[in-house]
C-alpha distance (Angstrom), angle and dihedral (degrees) to the residues before:
residue distance angle dihedral
M1 . . .
N2 3.76 . .
P3 3.84 123.4 .
E4 3.80 92.9 -102.7
E5 3.80 91.9 56.4
K6 3.81 90.9 46.3
E7 3.79 90.4 53.0
L8 3.80 91.5 49.3
F9 3.78 90.0 47.9
K10 3.83 91.7 51.3
R11 3.81 91.0 48.4
S12 3.78 90.2 48.6
I13 3.80 91.6 51.7
A14 3.82 91.3 47.4
L15 3.81 91.1 50.8
A16 3.79 91.5 47.5
E17 3.83 90.9 51.9
E18 3.80 91.4 47.3
N19 3.80 90.9 49.6
N20 3.78 90.1 48.6
D21 3.81 90.9 53.3
I22 3.80 91.4 48.6
L23 3.80 92.7 48.2
R24 3.80 91.7 49.3
S25 3.79 89.7 50.5
I26 3.80 91.1 50.5
Q27 3.79 91.1 47.9
R28 3.81 91.2 49.4
S29 3.80 92.0 50.9
M30 3.81 91.3 47.6
R31 3.81 90.8 53.1
L32 3.80 90.9 49.5
Q33 3.80 90.9 47.6
R34 3.82 91.3 50.2
F35 3.82 91.4 49.1
M36 3.80 92.5 48.5
S37 3.80 90.7 47.5
I38 3.81 90.6 53.4
I39 3.81 90.7 49.2
Y40 3.82 89.6 48.8
W41 3.81 93.8 53.2
V42 3.81 93.0 43.5
F43 3.80 88.1 53.5
I44 3.83 92.8 48.0
I45 3.80 94.3 47.1
G46 3.80 92.3 41.7
S47 3.81 90.7 51.3
A48 3.79 91.0 50.9
V49 3.80 92.3 49.7
G50 3.80 91.0 45.4
A51 3.80 91.5 49.6
Y52 3.81 90.1 50.5
Y53 3.81 91.7 52.8
L54 3.80 89.2 46.9
I55 3.81 94.2 54.3
E56 3.80 97.0 32.4
P57 3.84 94.7 99.6
Y58 3.80 90.5 53.7
V59 3.80 91.4 48.6
N60 3.81 90.2 50.4
Q61 3.81 90.6 50.2
I62 3.79 91.2 52.5
K63 3.81 90.8 47.7
D64 3.80 91.1 50.5
L65 3.81 90.9 52.1
Y66 3.80 90.5 59.7
């Protein structure tokens, strides 16, 4: 292997390692985003259910009036 090929090989390895680091970072941020999205929707749905249970007696009173 001549010096030029060795240099190209070293650059190729360095680029592959850099790409690997970038891809791992992207994957980590996607996992965090997915987790935060799940927490967001659980909070929204939980708030809606909690609000329904909070106003349920008033809704039942209005139903009983009619």
